N, C-alpha and C positions, 0 to 999 in steps of 0.2 A: 243743310237739313240733317236731323239726327238719323234719318233712314237711309242716308247715303251709303253706297257700297264702296268699301276700300279695296284697293288692288293688292295691298301688302298688309298681312295680319300684324306685322310689327308696327305699322303706322296706321292702324285702324282707329280712327277718331270718331266712330259712330257711337251713339248712345247704346248702352246694353239693353237687351229686350226687357229685362226685369225692371229697369228704371222708367220705361215708357208710361206705364199706368200712373206713376207718381207725377211724372212730368205733365201729363194731360190733366191730372187732378189739380195741380198747382195752377195751371193756366185757367181752368174753369173757375176755381175759387177766386182768383184775382178778378176775373171778369164779372162774376156774379155777386161776390160778397164784398170785395175791397173797392173796386172802381166806383160803385155807386155812392160810396161814403167818403171818398178821398177829398173832394172839394170841401165838403162840410167839415172835415177834420181840420183843414187849414183855415177855414173861415172862423172856427171857434178860437183859433189862436191869434186872430187879428185884434189889434187894439189893446192887448194885455199891457198892464202897467209895468211889468218887469219882463224884458225880452228874454231873460234867462230863466223863464218859468213857462208854464203852459196855461192856456186860457181855460175858463170854466167849461167843463164838459169835454174838453179835448182828450184827456187821458181816459176818461170814462168810455168814450167812443172807441178808443184804441183797445181798451180792455175787453170790450164786447166783441170786437173782431178777433182778438187773440183767443178768447174763449171758444169762438166758433172754429177757429183753426185747430185748436187742440182736439175738439170733439171730432173733427174731420180727419184727424191723424196727420195733419200737415204741420208738424212741430219738431224742431230740433233735428231734422233729417240730414243736416250737414255732418253730423258727428258719428263716425263708425264706432263699433264696439271696440273698446281698448284692448280686450284680450283676444277676441276672435277675428277682428278686422272686418266683420260682417257689416254691411251697410252700403251706402253709395260710394262709388269710387270718385276720385277728384274729377275725372272726366264727366261722369254722370251728373255730378253736382254742378259742374260748370254750365251745362245746358239749362238746369233749373235756375241757377243764379242769374242767367241772362233774362229769364222771365221775371224773376223777382225785381231785377233792376229797372224794369220798365214802369214800375209804380213806386213813388217815393216812400210809401209806408209798408209795402208788401213784405220786405225782409223782416221788419220788426214784428209785424203781425204774426209771422210764422217763426219768430225767435231765431232768425238766421242772419242777423245783422252784425256787422263789424262795429267795434272791435270785440264784441262779446263772443263771437264764434271762436276766434283764435284763443281767447283767454279761457274759455270753457275747455277747449281741447288741452291746453297746458295743465289746467287744474285736474282734469280727468286722468291725464297721463302720469303726472308727477306730484300732484297735491297729496298732502297728508289726509288721513280720515277727518281730522278736525277742520282743515281748510276746505275740504269738500263739503262738509256739513254746513259750515258758516258762509261759504261764498259760492261754491259750485251749485248747490241745490237751489238757492234763490235765483241764480242766473239761468239755470235750466228751466225753472218755472216761470221765467219772464218777470220776476218780481223786482229786480234791480237791474241797473246797467253798470258797465265797467269801462276802464280805459287802459291803454297800453302806453307806457311812458318810456320812449327811447330817444327821440331826437333832441338835440341841445343847441343853444344859440351860438356857442363859441367854437364848435368843431364841425367838421364835415361828417355828419351823422350817418350818411349813406354807408360809410364804412364803420361798422359797429365797434371795431377795435379802437376807434378814436374817442369813444364816449368817456367823459371825465367826471360826471356827477358821482360823488364819492360816498360809499357806504363802508364804515369802519366798525369792526367788532369791538364792542364795549361790554364785557361780561356776557349776560344772556340777551343782549340787544344788539341791533344794528343802529349806528348813528349815521344819519344821512344828511349831506349838505351839497347844494348845487342847484342847477336850474335845468328844466326841460321845456321845450316849446313845440308848438303844433301838436298838442296832445288831444287827439280827436275824442270827443265824447265827454271830456272832463268838465264841460260847462253844464251838462244835464243835471238837474237837481236829483235825479234818480241814480246818478253814478255814485257808487259806494266804495268801489275798490279799484286799485290800479295794480298792474304788474309792471314793475319798474326795472329797466335794465341799468345796472349800476356797477361802477368800478369797485371791486372788492379786493383784488390781488394785483396791485400795480407792478410788482416785480416778477410776476409769472410770465410765461410765454404769451404773446398777444391773444391767442385764441382761448386762453384760460384766465383772463384777467377780470372777467365780468360775471355777474350773477343776476338772476331775476328774483326780485324780492317783492312780496305783497305789501302794499301800503294802503290802508284804508284812507278814504278821502278826508275823513274828519280827524285824522291824526294831528295833534298839536304840532305846529311848525310847517304844515303844508299850506302854502299860500297861492291863490290864483291871482296872478299879476294882471291878467287881462286876456281878451280874445285876440287871436291872430286871424288874418284874412286870407282866404284862398280864392283867387280870381275875383277879388273885390268883395267877397261875401264872408261874414263871420259865422254863418251857419247856426245862428241861435235857434233854439236853446241847446242844441247838441254841442256845437263849438269846437274850436281847435285852440286849446288854451296854453298860455305861457305860465309855467308853474315854478315856484321857488320852494326848496326844501331847506329849512333853517333849523338845524339840530333836531331833525325828526328822528324819533326813536320807535322802533318796531321790534317785536320779539324775534329772536334768532331761530326759533323753532316752533 
């Protein structure tokens, strides 16, 4: 329970007092606004002709719930202020994430779903003004989705130093070749941008060999080879996709 009393301040895992009102508001919103519509949301997706799309009215219902969450102030609360650090701590957010995880659409309704959360944080911390305008703003507004492309079929990708998908500098562009797989969210038609972990400096020390590069999903040469299964499910239309990069070119800055 978040109200538990810790005996050692250094190991105090209780929720902070300032986070309790938000925690309670999230639980109340899920119970009163999201739960009554969750079954209908999935019913609207049944029988669609393309599994990698959404059924008629499905996204409209989701947008209605997102609009209510915004008005209630239950939006993007996972992301602390980049300069001041103000906002929820990871510990406080963990309690709220538990509640979000109890409903299959709650995280997206409040714009706190992966992989967008991590991608937004990267863009806020190190993105250029142009990247923030083009990609961070629509992500923060819940207008698009994103993916993070790291794991690969031919190497043990749990150790990032093994990643071999190659990005080579060619003038003012990066030239990308290789494959990625189990890329969550890349099947969603709303997914417009990926952050890709790529090998850029193979002769450098292991911890300096890779870079994270933005790759729009519609870039020529980006090919979705097909969905991967997790515990026997392909999780359509979100998906965990096998991707190929064939002479993909993106700006170097």
